[in-house]
C-alpha positions as YAML, in Angstrom:
chain: A
units: angstrom
residues:
- id: 1
  name: MET
  ca: [-15.40, 54.13, 157.35]
- id: 2
  name: ASP
  ca: [-14.11, 57.00, 155.22]
- id: 3
  name: ARG
  ca: [-14.75, 56.05, 151.62]
- id: 4
  name: LYS
  ca: [-13.84, 59.32, 149.98]
- id: 5
  name: ALA
  ca: [-11.21, 60.47, 147.49]
- id: 6
  name: THR
  ca: [-10.08, 63.61, 145.70]
- id: 7
  name: ILE
  ca: [-8.29, 63.50, 142.35]
- id: 8
  name: GLU
  ca: [-6.55, 66.39, 140.58]
- id: 9
  name: ARG
  ca: [-5.69, 65.94, 136.90]
- id: 10
  name: ASN
  ca: [-3.78, 68.59, 134.94]
- id: 11
  name: THR
  ca: [-2.78, 68.22, 131.30]
- id: 12
  name: LYS
  ca: [-2.22, 70.62, 128.40]
- id: 13
  name: GLU
  ca: [-5.86, 69.95, 127.44]
- id: 14
  name: THR
  ca: [-7.73, 69.88, 130.75]
- id: 15
  name: THR
  ca: [-7.58, 70.86, 134.40]
- id: 16
  name: ILE
  ca: [-9.87, 68.69, 136.50]
- id: 17
  name: SER
  ca: [-10.74, 68.28, 140.16]
- id: 18
  name: VAL
  ca: [-12.99, 65.45, 141.36]
- id: 19
  name: THR
  ca: [-14.08, 64.66, 144.91]
- id: 20
  name: LEU
  ca: [-16.12, 61.50, 145.32]
- id: 21
  name: ASP
  ca: [-17.76, 60.28, 148.54]
- id: 22
  name: LEU
  ca: [-19.30, 56.79, 148.50]
- id: 23
  name: GLU
  ca: [-21.30, 57.60, 151.62]
- id: 24
  name: GLY
  ca: [-23.15, 60.43, 149.87]
- id: 25
  name: GLY
  ca: [-23.05, 64.15, 150.36]
- id: 26
  name: GLU
  ca: [-22.97, 67.21, 148.18]
- id: 27
  name: SER
  ca: [-22.95, 67.00, 144.41]
- id: 28
  name: ALA
  ca: [-22.00, 69.81, 142.03]
- id: 29
  name: VAL
  ca: [-20.74, 69.47, 138.48]
- id: 30
  name: GLU
  ca: [-19.21, 72.07, 136.15]
- id: 31
  name: THR
  ca: [-17.56, 70.86, 132.97]
- id: 32
  name: GLY
  ca: [-18.52, 73.62, 130.54]
- id: 33
  name: ILE
  ca: [-20.75, 71.14, 128.69]
- id: 34
  name: PRO
  ca: [-24.36, 71.53, 129.89]
- id: 35
  name: PHE
  ca: [-25.63, 68.14, 128.70]
- id: 36
  name: PHE
  ca: [-22.63, 66.33, 130.21]
- id: 37
  name: ASN
  ca: [-23.20, 68.20, 133.49]
- id: 38
  name: HIS
  ca: [-26.78, 66.90, 133.43]
- id: 39
  name: MET
  ca: [-25.62, 63.31, 132.91]
- id: 40
  name: LEU
  ca: [-23.05, 63.50, 135.74]
- id: 41
  name: ASP
  ca: [-25.77, 64.95, 137.98]
- id: 42
  name: GLN
  ca: [-27.84, 61.84, 137.14]
- id: 43
  name: LEU
  ca: [-24.86, 59.62, 137.99]
- id: 44
  name: ALA
  ca: [-24.48, 61.26, 141.39]
- id: 45
  name: LYS
  ca: [-28.19, 61.40, 142.23]
- id: 46
  name: HIS
  ca: [-29.06, 57.83, 141.34]
- id: 47
  name: SER
  ca: [-25.90, 56.24, 142.78]
- id: 48
  name: GLY
  ca: [-26.21, 58.09, 146.09]
- id: 49
  name: ILE
  ca: [-22.56, 59.11, 145.73]
- id: 50
  name: GLY
  ca: [-21.37, 62.60, 146.64]
- id: 51
  name: LEU
  ca: [-19.70, 63.98, 143.53]
- id: 52
  name: LEU
  ca: [-17.92, 67.30, 143.02]
- id: 53
  name: VAL
  ca: [-16.51, 67.85, 139.53]
- id: 54
  name: LYS
  ca: [-14.79, 70.99, 138.26]
- id: 55
  name: SER
  ca: [-13.30, 70.85, 134.78]
- id: 56
  name: ASP
  ca: [-11.70, 73.47, 132.56]
- id: 57
  name: GLY
  ca: [-10.93, 72.01, 129.14]
- id: 58
  name: ASP
  ca: [-10.13, 73.00, 125.58]
- id: 59
  name: LEU
  ca: [-13.77, 73.09, 124.49]
- id: 60
  name: GLU
  ca: [-12.86, 75.41, 121.63]
- id: 61
  name: VAL
  ca: [-11.15, 72.38, 120.07]
- id: 62
  name: ASP
  ca: [-13.65, 69.67, 120.98]
- id: 63
  name: ALA
  ca: [-15.48, 68.22, 123.98]
- id: 64
  name: HIS
  ca: [-13.61, 64.91, 123.67]
- id: 65
  name: HIS
  ca: [-10.69, 65.76, 125.95]
- id: 66
  name: THR
  ca: [-12.96, 67.05, 128.70]
- id: 67
  name: VAL
  ca: [-15.34, 64.08, 128.61]
- id: 68
  name: GLU
  ca: [-12.56, 61.48, 128.52]
- id: 69
  name: ASP
  ca: [-10.44, 63.15, 131.22]
- id: 70
  name: VAL
  ca: [-13.44, 63.57, 133.52]
- id: 71
  name: GLY
  ca: [-14.12, 59.85, 133.04]
- id: 72
  name: ILE
  ca: [-10.51, 59.06, 133.92]
- id: 73
  name: SER
  ca: [-10.70, 61.24, 137.03]
- id: 74
  name: ILE
  ca: [-14.04, 59.91, 138.31]
- id: 75
  name: GLY
  ca: [-12.78, 56.35, 137.77]
- id: 76
  name: GLU
  ca: [-9.58, 57.05, 139.71]
- id: 77
  name: ALA
  ca: [-11.58, 58.62, 142.53]
- id: 78
  name: LEU
  ca: [-13.95, 55.63, 142.70]
- id: 79
  name: ASN
  ca: [-11.07, 53.14, 142.80]
- id: 80
  name: SER
  ca: [-9.33, 55.13, 145.53]
- id: 81
  name: ALA
  ca: [-12.50, 55.61, 147.61]
- id: 82
  name: LEU
  ca: [-13.24, 51.87, 147.50]
- id: 83
  name: GLY
  ca: [-9.93, 51.18, 149.25]
- id: 84
  name: GLU
  ca: [-9.50, 47.47, 150.03]
- id: 85
  name: LYS
  ca: [-13.12, 46.77, 148.98]
- id: 86
  name: LEU
  ca: [-13.81, 44.82, 152.16]
- id: 87
  name: GLY
  ca: [-17.45, 43.82, 152.53]
- id: 88
  name: ILE
  ca: [-18.75, 45.36, 149.30]
- id: 89
  name: ARG
  ca: [-21.55, 43.60, 147.42]
- id: 90
  name: ARG
  ca: [-19.32, 43.80, 144.31]
- id: 91
  name: PHE
  ca: [-21.79, 42.65, 141.61]
- id: 92
  name: ALA
  ca: [-24.91, 44.44, 140.41]
- id: 93
  name: SER
  ca: [-27.15, 44.60, 137.37]
- id: 94
  name: VAL
  ca: [-30.19, 46.61, 136.43]
- id: 95
  name: SER
  ca: [-32.51, 47.42, 133.54]
- id: 96
  name: VAL
  ca: [-33.44, 51.10, 133.36]
- id: 97
  name: PRO
  ca: [-36.25, 52.50, 131.22]
- id: 98
  name: LEU
  ca: [-36.65, 56.11, 130.17]
- id: 99
  name: ASP
  ca: [-39.81, 56.45, 128.10]
- id: 100
  name: GLU
  ca: [-39.21, 54.38, 124.92]
- id: 101
  name: ALA
  ca: [-35.56, 53.64, 125.81]
- id: 102
  name: LEU
  ca: [-34.44, 50.61, 127.80]
- id: 103
  name: VAL
  ca: [-30.81, 50.00, 128.79]
- id: 104
  name: ASP
  ca: [-29.30, 46.98, 130.59]
- id: 105
  name: VAL
  ca: [-26.25, 47.47, 132.82]
- id: 106
  name: ALA
  ca: [-24.14, 44.81, 134.58]
- id: 107
  name: LEU
  ca: [-21.19, 45.78, 136.77]
- id: 108
  name: ASP
  ca: [-18.48, 43.95, 138.71]
- id: 109
  name: ILE
  ca: [-16.05, 45.79, 140.97]
- id: 110
  name: SER
  ca: [-13.49, 43.20, 140.01]
- id: 111
  name: GLY
  ca: [-10.14, 44.97, 139.88]
- id: 112
  name: ARG
  ca: [-10.14, 44.16, 136.15]
- id: 113
  name: ALA
  ca: [-10.94, 46.96, 133.72]
- id: 114
  name: PHE
  ca: [-13.29, 45.94, 130.93]
- id: 115
  name: CYS
  ca: [-16.01, 47.83, 129.08]
- id: 116
  name: ASN
  ca: [-18.51, 46.20, 126.75]
- id: 117
  name: TYR
  ca: [-20.56, 49.00, 125.22]
- id: 118
  name: GLU
  ca: [-23.36, 48.04, 122.86]
- id: 119
  name: ILE
  ca: [-25.26, 51.25, 122.13]
- id: 120
  name: ASP
  ca: [-26.15, 52.41, 118.63]
- id: 121
  name: PHE
  ca: [-27.53, 55.93, 118.46]
- id: 122
  name: PRO
  ca: [-29.93, 57.34, 115.90]
- id: 123
  name: GLY
  ca: [-27.13, 59.76, 115.00]
- id: 124
  name: GLU
  ca: [-28.12, 63.25, 116.01]
- id: 125
  name: LYS
  ca: [-26.09, 65.39, 118.36]
- id: 126
  name: ILE
  ca: [-27.64, 66.72, 121.55]
- id: 127
  name: LEU
  ca: [-28.24, 70.41, 121.00]
- id: 128
  name: GLY
  ca: [-26.65, 72.86, 123.39]
- id: 129
  name: ASP
  ca: [-23.69, 75.18, 123.60]
- id: 130
  name: PRO
  ca: [-21.51, 73.34, 122.84]
- id: 131
  name: PRO
  ca: [-23.51, 70.47, 121.27]
- id: 132
  name: PHE
  ca: [-22.84, 67.02, 122.70]
- id: 133
  name: ASP
  ca: [-21.75, 64.20, 120.40]
- id: 134
  name: PRO
  ca: [-23.32, 60.88, 121.57]
- id: 135
  name: GLN
  ca: [-20.11, 59.02, 120.59]
- id: 136
  name: LEU
  ca: [-18.43, 60.67, 123.57]
- id: 137
  name: VAL
  ca: [-20.52, 58.58, 125.97]
- id: 138
  name: GLU
  ca: [-18.56, 55.47, 125.04]
- id: 139
  name: GLU
  ca: [-15.29, 57.39, 125.50]
- id: 140
  name: PHE
  ca: [-16.44, 58.41, 128.97]
- id: 141
  name: TRP
  ca: [-17.32, 54.86, 130.07]
- id: 142
  name: ARG
  ca: [-14.13, 53.38, 128.61]
- id: 143
  name: ALA
  ca: [-12.03, 55.97, 130.47]
- id: 144
  name: PHE
  ca: [-14.04, 55.40, 133.65]
- id: 145
  name: THR
  ca: [-13.60, 51.61, 133.57]
- id: 146
  name: ALA
  ca: [-9.88, 51.84, 132.77]
- id: 147
  name: THR
  ca: [-9.12, 53.74, 135.96]
- id: 148
  name: SER
  ca: [-11.85, 52.44, 138.28]
- id: 149
  name: LYS
  ca: [-10.83, 48.88, 137.35]
- id: 150
  name: VAL
  ca: [-14.42, 47.71, 137.10]
- id: 151
  name: THR
  ca: [-16.00, 45.40, 134.55]
- id: 152
  name: LEU
  ca: [-18.94, 47.17, 132.93]
- id: 153
  name: HIS
  ca: [-21.45, 45.93, 130.36]
- id: 154
  name: ILE
  ca: [-23.93, 48.40, 128.86]
- id: 155
  name: SER
  ca: [-26.47, 47.25, 126.28]
- id: 156
  name: LEU
  ca: [-29.30, 49.02, 124.53]
- id: 157
  name: VAL
  ca: [-32.43, 46.87, 124.53]
- id: 158
  name: ARG
  ca: [-34.49, 49.43, 122.60]
- id: 159
  name: GLY
  ca: [-34.74, 53.17, 122.08]
- id: 160
  name: LYS
  ca: [-35.17, 55.93, 119.51]
- id: 161
  name: ASN
  ca: [-34.44, 59.18, 121.35]
- id: 162
  name: THR
  ca: [-30.72, 59.87, 121.77]
- id: 163
  name: HIS
  ca: [-31.19, 61.90, 124.97]
- id: 164
  name: HIS
  ca: [-33.31, 59.14, 126.54]
- id: 165
  name: ILE
  ca: [-30.81, 56.43, 125.61]
- id: 166
  name: ILE
  ca: [-27.85, 58.33, 127.06]
- id: 167
  name: GLU
  ca: [-29.71, 59.29, 130.23]
- id: 168
  name: ALA
  ca: [-30.89, 55.70, 130.78]
- id: 169
  name: THR
  ca: [-27.24, 54.64, 130.44]
- id: 170
  name: PHE
  ca: [-26.03, 57.02, 133.15]
- id: 171
  name: LYS
  ca: [-28.94, 56.17, 135.44]
- id: 172
  name: GLY
  ca: [-28.35, 52.47, 134.87]
- id: 173
  name: VAL
  ca: [-24.67, 52.63, 135.77]
- id: 174
  name: ALA
  ca: [-25.57, 54.78, 138.77]
- id: 175
  name: ARG
  ca: [-28.12, 52.27, 140.09]
- id: 176
  name: ALA
  ca: [-25.69, 49.38, 139.56]
- id: 177
  name: LEU
  ca: [-22.96, 51.28, 141.40]
- id: 178
  name: ARG
  ca: [-25.37, 52.05, 144.25]
- id: 179
  name: ASP
  ca: [-25.90, 48.31, 144.78]
- id: 180
  name: ALA
  ca: [-22.32, 47.14, 144.12]
- id: 181
  name: ILE
  ca: [-20.63, 49.53, 146.61]
- id: 182
  name: LYS
  ca: [-22.95, 48.60, 149.49]
- id: 183
  name: ILE
  ca: [-21.21, 47.12, 152.51]
- id: 184
  name: GLU
  ca: [-22.86, 43.82, 153.41]
- id: 185
  name: SER
  ca: [-20.12, 41.99, 155.35]
- id: 186
  name: SER
  ca: [-16.56, 42.41, 156.58]
- id: 187
  name: ASP
  ca: [-15.11, 39.93, 154.10]
- id: 188
  name: LEU
  ca: [-13.48, 40.52, 150.73]
- id: 189
  name: PRO
  ca: [-15.93, 39.25, 148.08]
- id: 190
  name: SER
  ca: [-13.37, 37.12, 146.24]
- id: 191
  name: THR
  ca: [-12.09, 33.57, 146.57]
- id: 192
  name: LYS
  ca: [-8.68, 34.79, 145.34]
- id: 193
  name: GLY
  ca: [-8.24, 37.01, 148.39]
- id: 194
  name: SER
  ca: [-7.82, 40.21, 146.35]
- id: 195
  name: LEU
  ca: [-9.74, 42.47, 144.02]
...
């Protein structure tokens, strides 16, 4: 089964290419935002998904357009790679710790886009060049769910370090995806007959 997709997205603000392979493979990320690259590397590594991301965005204005448009593109690629969704496990949930931080993630590959994001950050930006605003994480997940058509719940149980909280979020979604995309039958996991 070929569960792979490539998405090209070109706007006045960003030029993005994403290749996503649900069966694994190479991962390489270049967005021009070092911390965001690190988080997408975590997403690929812990989901077992092959992920190639190349983004050129208007970072001189803000990182928002790049982060949101990469989320849109990865979501589109995931939805396309899942195809008819035959046999997938569909549901998954996980609690992921990273030192003092603990994040709960629940995911349903439902065909219905919904994002419940309950993370409050201590407030500081992640240092780097350019710095990374933690508020952009929510923008990323909202864009991702809109185009992947998944239902995603992310909740902070506890945490003080912004980096740890964000990283636990990406690792948590990755581990939930890893379980939810597994093929465990030949049937569609829905009584409605469609996802």
